[in-house]
C-alpha positions in Angstrom: 36.7 13.9 -2.4 38.5 10.0 -2.3 38.2 7.5 0.2 40.6 5.0 1.3 39.3 1.5 0.7 38.3 0.3 4.2 38.1 -3.6 3.5 35.4 -5.7 2.8 34.5 -6.2 6.9 34.7 -2.5 7.8 33.1 -1.9 4.4 29.9 -4.0 5.3 30.4 -3.0 8.8 30.0 0.8 7.3 27.2 0.6 5.3 25.4 -1.7 7.6 25.3 1.3 9.9 24.3 3.7 7.7 21.6 2.1 6.3 20.1 1.4 9.9 20.9 4.9 10.2 18.0 5.4 6.8 15.6 2.7 8.6 15.7 4.2 11.8 14.5 7.6 9.6 12.3 5.9 7.8 10.5 4.3 10.9 10.0 7.5 12.6 8.3 9.2 9.3 5.6 6.9 9.7 6.0 6.1 13.7 3.0 8.7 14.6 0.3 7.0 12.3 -0.5 5.3 15.3 0.3 7.3 18.2 -1.3 10.4 16.7 -4.3 10.7 18.9 -3.0 10.2 22.6 -0.1 13.0 21.3 -2.5 15.4 20.4 -4.7 14.3 23.8 -1.5 15.8 25.4 -1.6 18.9 24.3 -5.4 19.6 24.3 -6.4 19.1 20.6 -9.2 17.3 20.0 -9.7 14.6 17.9 -12.2 16.0 15.6 -9.8 18.9 14.8 -6.9 16.2 13.6 -5.6 18.9 11.4 -4.3 21.2 13.4 -1.7 18.6 14.2 -0.8 18.4 10.4 2.1 20.4 11.5 3.6 17.2 13.3 3.9 15.7 9.7 4.4 18.6 7.3 7.3 19.2 9.4 8.8 16.2 9.2 8.4 16.7 5.3 9.2 20.0 5.3 12.8 19.1 6.5 13.3 15.4 4.9 12.8 17.2 1.8 14.6 20.7 1.8 17.9 19.8 2.9 18.5 16.6 0.7 20.3 18.6 -2.1 22.8 20.9 -0.4 23.6 17.9 2.6 24.4 15.7 0.0 26.7 18.3 -2.0 28.7 18.7 1.5 28.6 14.9 1.8 30.6 15.7 -2.0 32.9 18.5 -0.9 33.6 17.1 2.8 33.1 13.5 3.0 30.2 11.0 3.4 31.6 10.7 7.3 31.5 13.9 9.1 27.7 14.7 6.8 26.9 11.1 8.5 27.5 12.3 12.0 26.5 15.8 11.4 22.7 14.5 10.2 22.7 11.6 13.1 23.6 13.8 16.0 21.0 16.2 14.1 18.4 14.0 14.4 19.5 13.4 18.1 19.1 16.6 18.7 15.2 16.6 17.0 14.4 13.3 19.1 15.5 14.7 22.1 13.9 18.4 21.5 10.2 16.1 20.3 10.8 14.0 23.0 10.5 16.9 26.3 8.5 19.2 24.7 5.3 20.5 26.4 4.0 22.1 23.1 3.3 21.8 19.7 5.7 24.3 18.8 8.6 22.9 20.2 7.4 19.6 18.4 6.5 20.4 15.7 10.9 21.8 15.5 11.9 18.7 17.1 10.2 16.7 14.2 11.1 19.3 10.8 15.2 18.8 12.5 14.5 14.9 12.5 13.0 15.4 9.2 16.2 17.2 7.8 18.8 15.3 9.1 17.0 11.5 8.2 16.3 12.8 4.6 19.6 13.5 4.1 20.9 10.0 5.8 19.4 8.7 2.1 21.0 10.2 -0.6 24.3 9.9 1.5 24.0 6.7 2.1 23.3 5.5 -1.5 26.4 7.9 -2.3 28.4 6.0 0.3 27.4 3.2 -1.6 28.7 4.0 -4.8 32.0 5.0 -3.0 32.3 1.6 -1.5 31.5 -1.0 -4.2 32.3 -1.1 -7.7 29.5 -0.5 -10.3 28.7 -3.9 -11.0 27.8 -4.0 -7.4 26.4 -1.1 -7.2 22.9 -1.9 -7.5 22.6 -4.6 -5.5 23.9 -3.1 -2.6 21.8 0.1 -3.1 18.4 -2.6 -3.3 19.2 -3.2 0.6 19.2 0.6 0.8 15.9 1.2 -0.8 14.7 -1.9 0.7 15.6 -0.3 4.8 14.3 2.7 3.8 10.4 1.2 2.2 10.8 -1.5 5.7 10.1 2.1 7.4 6.9 2.3 6.4 5.6 -1.2 7.5 7.4 -1.2 10.4 6.5 2.4 11.5 2.9 2.3 12.6 3.7 -0.9 14.6 7.1 -0.3 16.0 5.1 3.2 17.1 2.2 1.6 19.0 4.2 -1.1 20.5 7.2 1.3 22.3 4.0 3.8 22.8 2.4 1.0 24.5 5.1 0.0 26.8 6.3 3.8 27.8 4.4 6.1 26.1 4.8 8.1 23.3 7.7 9.8 24.3 9.7 6.5 24.2 9.3 6.7 20.5 11.9 9.7 20.7 13.8 8.3 23.5 14.6 5.2 22.2 16.7 7.5 18.8 19.0 8.5 21.1 21.2 5.0 21.8 20.4 4.3 17.9 21.8 7.1 16.5 24.9 6.7 19.2 25.3 3.6 18.2 25.1 3.8 14.0 27.8 6.6 14.7 30.1 4.9 16.5 29.9 2.0 14.1 30.8 4.9 11.0 33.3 6.4 13.0 35.7 3.2 13.2 34.4 1.1 10.2 35.0 4.0 7.6 38.5 5.9 7.0 38.4 9.7 6.5 38.0 10.8 3.1 40.9 12.7 1.5 39.7 15.7 0.2 41.5 17.6 -3.0 42.3 20.8 -2.9 40.6 21.5 -6.1 37.3 19.7 -4.8 35.7 23.4 -5.4 33.2 25.4 -3.3 29.9 24.5 -2.5 26.7 27.0 -4.0 25.5 27.5 -0.7 22.8 30.3 -1.9 21.9 28.0 -4.5 21.4 25.1 -2.0 19.3 27.5 0.2 17.4 28.7 -2.5 16.5 25.6 -4.0 15.7 24.0 -0.3 13.1 27.6 0.6 11.4 26.7 -2.6 11.3 22.5 -2.0 9.9 23.4 1.3 7.1 25.7 -0.4 5.8 23.0 -2.6 6.3 20.6 0.2 3.7 22.7 2.0 1.4 24.2 -0.3 0.9 20.4 -1.9 0.5 18.4 1.4 -3.6 18.0 1.8 -4.2 16.2 5.1 -7.5 16.4 3.6 -7.3 15.2 0.0 -10.4 13.7 0.1 -12.2 17.5 0.7 -10.3 19.5 -2.1 -7.5 19.0 -4.3 -4.9 21.5 -2.3 -5.4 23.2 1.4 -6.5 26.5 1.7 -2.7 28.1 2.0 -1.6 25.7 -1.1 -1.9 28.5 -4.0 -0.1 30.9 -2.6 2.7 28.9 -1.0 2.8 26.6 -4.3 2.7 30.2 -6.4 5.5 31.6 -3.7 7.4 28.4 -4.2 7.9 28.7 -8.1 9.0 32.0 -7.8 11.8 31.4 -5.7 12.3 28.6 -8.0 12.7 30.9 -10.7 15.0 32.5 -9.1 17.4 29.7 -8.4 17.3 29.1 -11.7 18.8 32.8 -12.8 21.1 32.3 -9.8 22.3 28.7 -11.0 22.2 30.6 -15.0 24.8 33.5 -13.6 26.7 32.3 -10.6 30.4 30.7 -11.3 29.7 27.7 -8.7 26.4 25.4 -9.3 25.1 23.6 -6.7 25.1 20.3 -9.7 27.6 21.5 -11.9 26.7 20.3 -15.8 30.2 19.1 -17.1 30.7 15.3 -17.3 26.9 14.5 -16.2 25.3 12.0 -19.0 22.3 14.4 -19.4 19.8 11.8 -21.1 20.1 8.6 -19.2 20.0 11.1 -15.7 16.9 13.3 -17.3 14.9 10.0 -17.6 16.0 8.8 -14.5 14.5 11.6 -12.6 11.9 11.5 -15.4 10.8 8.3 -14.0 11.7 8.8 -10.2 8.8 11.4 -10.6 6.5 8.8 -11.7 7.4 6.9 -9.0 6.7 8.8 -6.7 3.4 10.1 -8.2 2.2 6.2 -8.3 3.4 5.2 -4.6 1.2 8.5 -3.3 -2.0 8.1 -4.8 -1.7 3.9 -3.9 -0.8 5.2 0.1 -4.0 8.0 -0.3 -6.8 6.4 -2.5 -6.0 2.8 -0.8 -7.0 4.1 2.5 -10.0 6.1 0.9 -11.2 3.0 -0.2 -11.3 0.7 2.4 -13.0 3.3 4.8 -15.9 4.4 1.8 -16.2 1.7 -0.4 -15.3 -1.3 1.8 -16.6 0.6 5.1 -13.6 -0.8 7.1 -11.9 1.6 9.9 -8.6 2.7 10.1 -6.9 -0.2 11.2 -8.7 -2.5 8.6 -7.5 0.9 5.6 -3.8 -0.3 7.2 -4.0 -4.1 6.9 -5.3 -3.5 3.5 -3.0 -1.2 2.5 -0.2 -3.9 4.2 -0.3 -5.8 1.0 1.4 -2.9 -1.3 3.8 -1.9 1.2 5.1 -4.9 2.1 5.6 -5.9 -1.6 7.9 -2.7 -1.5 11.4 -3.7 0.3 10.9 -7.1 -1.0 10.6 -5.7 -4.7 13.7 -3.0 -4.2 15.9 -6.5 -3.2 15.0 -7.8 -6.3 15.2 -5.0 -8.6 19.1 -4.4 -7.0 20.1 -8.0 -7.8 18.8 -7.8 -11.4 20.1 -4.4 -11.8 23.7 -6.0 -10.5 23.8 -8.5 -13.4 21.4 -6.9 -16.5 22.1 -3.0 -15.7 19.7 -0.7 -14.6 17.5 -0.6 -18.3 16.1 -3.5 -17.9 14.8 -4.2 -14.4 13.2 -0.6 -14.7 11.4 -1.4 -17.7 10.3 -4.5 -16.5 9.3 -3.4 -13.0 7.3 -0.2 -14.6 5.4 -2.5 -16.9 4.5 -5.3 -13.9 3.3 -2.0 -12.3 1.2 -1.1 -14.8 -0.5 -4.4 -15.7 -1.3 -4.1 -11.8 -2.8 -1.4 -11.5 -5.1 -2.3 -14.5 -5.6 -5.8 -12.4 -6.5 -3.3 -9.6 -8.8 -1.5 -11.4 -10.9 -4.1 -13.0 -11.0 -6.1 -9.5 -12.4 -3.6 -6.8 -12.9 -4.0 -4.5 -11.0 -7.1 -4.5 -8.0 -5.6 -4.8 -5.3 -7.7 -2.8 -3.6 -9.3 -4.9 -3.4 -6.6 -7.2 -1.6 -4.3 -4.4 0.8 -6.9 -3.6 1.9 -7.3 -7.5 2.2 -3.1 -7.6 3.9 -2.5 -4.3 6.8 -5.6 -5.2 6.8 -4.1 -9.3 7.4 -0.9 -7.2 9.8 -1.7 -5.7 12.1 -3.1 -8.7 12.0 0.1 -10.0 14.0 1.4 -6.3 17.6 0.6 -6.8 18.2 1.0 -10.7 16.8 4.1 -10.3 19.1 5.3 -8.1 22.2 3.3 -9.4 21.5 5.1 -12.7 22.0 8.8 -11.1 24.9 7.7 -9.7 26.5 5.6 -12.9 25.5 8.7 -14.7 27.2 11.4 -13.3 31.0 12.1 -12.0 32.1 10.6 -8.6 32.4 14.2 -6.5 28.9 14.9 -7.3 27.3 11.3 -6.2 26.1 13.0 -3.5 23.7 15.4 -4.8 23.1 13.4 -7.7 21.6 10.7 -5.0 19.6 13.6 -3.5 18.1 14.9 -6.6 17.0 11.8 -7.3 14.9 11.0 -3.8 13.8 14.7 -4.2 12.3 14.2 -7.7 10.2 10.6 -6.0 9.1 13.4 -3.2 7.7 15.7 -5.2 6.1 13.4 -7.7 4.5 11.9 -4.0 3.1 15.7 -3.6 2.2 16.5 -7.3 0.9 13.3 -8.1 -1.8 12.7 -5.0 -3.2 16.5 -5.9 -3.6 16.3 -9.6 -5.1 12.8 -9.6 -7.4 14.0 -6.5 -8.7 16.5 -8.6 -9.1 14.8 -11.4 -10.9 11.9 -9.4 -13.2 14.6 -7.6 -14.4 16.0 -10.8 -15.3 12.6 -12.0 -17.0 11.9 -9.1 -18.9 14.6 -8.5 -19.8 14.6 -12.6 -21.0 11.1 -11.7 -23.4 12.1 -8.6 -24.9 15.5 -10.0 -28.0 14.0 -11.6 -28.6 11.8 -8.1 -31.6 12.7 -5.5 -30.9 12.5 -2.3 -34.0 10.2 -1.0 -36.0 11.8 1.7 -38.2 10.3 4.1 -41.4 12.9 3.8 -44.7 12.2 1.7 -43.7 8.6 0.7 -44.4 5.4 2.4 -42.0 3.7 4.5 -41.2 1.0 2.4 -40.8 3.2 -0.8 -38.2 5.5 0.9 -36.2 2.1 2.2 -36.3 1.3 -1.4 -35.4 5.0 -3.0 -32.7 5.0 -0.3 -31.0 1.6 -1.4 -31.1 2.7 -4.7 -29.4 5.7 -4.2 -26.7 4.1 -1.8 -25.8 1.4 -4.2 -25.7 4.2 -7.0 -22.9 5.9 -4.8 -21.1 2.8 -4.6 -21.0 2.7 -8.1 -19.6 6.0 -8.7 -17.1 5.4 -5.8 -15.9 2.2 -7.4 -15.6 4.1 -10.8 -14.1 6.8 -9.2 -11.1 4.3 -7.6 -10.6 2.4 -10.8 -9.7 5.7 -13.4 -7.6 6.4 -10.4 -5.8 3.2 -10.7 -6.2 3.0 -14.0 -4.9 6.2 -14.5 -1.6 5.2 -12.3 -1.1 2.5 -15.0 -0.7 5.0 -17.5 2.1 6.4 -15.1 3.8 3.4 -14.7 3.8 2.9 -18.7 5.2 6.3 -19.5 7.7 5.5 -16.5 8.5 2.4 -18.9 8.8 4.2 -22.0 11.0 6.9 -20.6 13.0 4.1 -18.8 14.8 2.6 -22.1 17.1 5.7 -21.9 18.9 4.4 -18.7 22.2 2.5 -19.2 22.1 -1.2 -19.8 24.8 -3.9 -18.5 28.0 -2.6 -17.0 30.4 -3.5 -19.4 33.9 -3.2 -17.4 34.0 -2.5 -13.8 34.0 1.3 -12.0 37.2 2.9 -12.6 36.6 4.7 -9.0 38.0 3.8 -5.7 35.6 0.8 -5.2 36.9 -1.0 -8.4 38.8 -3.1 -7.1 36.4 -4.7 -4.7 35.3 -8.0 -5.6 33.3 -9.7 -3.4 
């Protein structure tokens, strides 16, 4: 698949429209946070049974993760433009289904279709950046795409609350229809059609479907709406085992099939694998932060959900800012240096957080910015180390690695931290107001609560220290990423100078 050079102006319009679509999809991943209670009230779900609304979140995550590799490969085979149009159309249909749903089941289905389309837009847009811009400029462009993706976490809840206050929660989905149409029109007129080579090869649909099923099972099994209560949800263990079984079948199919989802020839496996491992680590640390900062705020600091969200905002604002800086640095120094520095700075930030509890605002801001710095270089490294006709697949694999890291990381560290907390509080006796004077009971109760707070603070300190260790390991692995670009890309975009 080759792409005619559309010229600088149309190139920027096309990528800007695709980046805007990525932002819309990212916003919809977080938009329900502030309106979930209003939504479930319409479906007769009591507030004390929010777990029944879990499919609204897992449905989006399921679609977001599962379809990426296959759709990324389809964009390699048939071009970015038709796949982006397909994704925008599917996103609009999913939004329409969600907006008109009168029962929970169609709403979940609409959210899953939104996730499938919104998730695929990210790797396809990353691959589009590789098509349109030379290797030396590509990381800076990917920094803008990464910033758009992370910005959704910042403005998503605010956007949802604002739209719902004006026109109700269904307006959140109705507004996606004109936005998707505008993005599709911009892509249509700014981006020329790709010239598909006759020897571009077939698409491994069976392998893509098997991988989608495995990723879907992992997503459902590892996502736990109540991480403070258990490591996995009740359905988690059998679902994860099923995912492993399907993944084994996928591996056997790839070994025997003449057509593979990611053809191995031409891939520089050492830096490509290093990028995947680093992306897995980044996802793990990211999700641990999102979960544990909220838990810390509501348990140790006794904040409500709004106060917890404001505390987490210190971290979330740093992510898109860091993504822009990381892209700028990678354009000048290659992917290796900013990624190593970003992970090393993140390790220092998490050590700082662990030692500063409960005053963690500054540490969170630094951690968010440092992790953000790694986003564009990791994406760029995946594209630099794979042939041009597999950029869509490679970009999808990097994003999937990050998503799997988010799910596995929070499950593993939650398990460990719960065990440590239970061990630390096993010998504490709960004071009872019987058979003792009131003054003595109050004294014992104060001592008991102080001991619990100390155990909680220690638990969170250990979690963030473990996150620092993961970041340090990722920094070491990232030393295998490519260095400075020595010559201009031989791709069609290589002639682009500004």
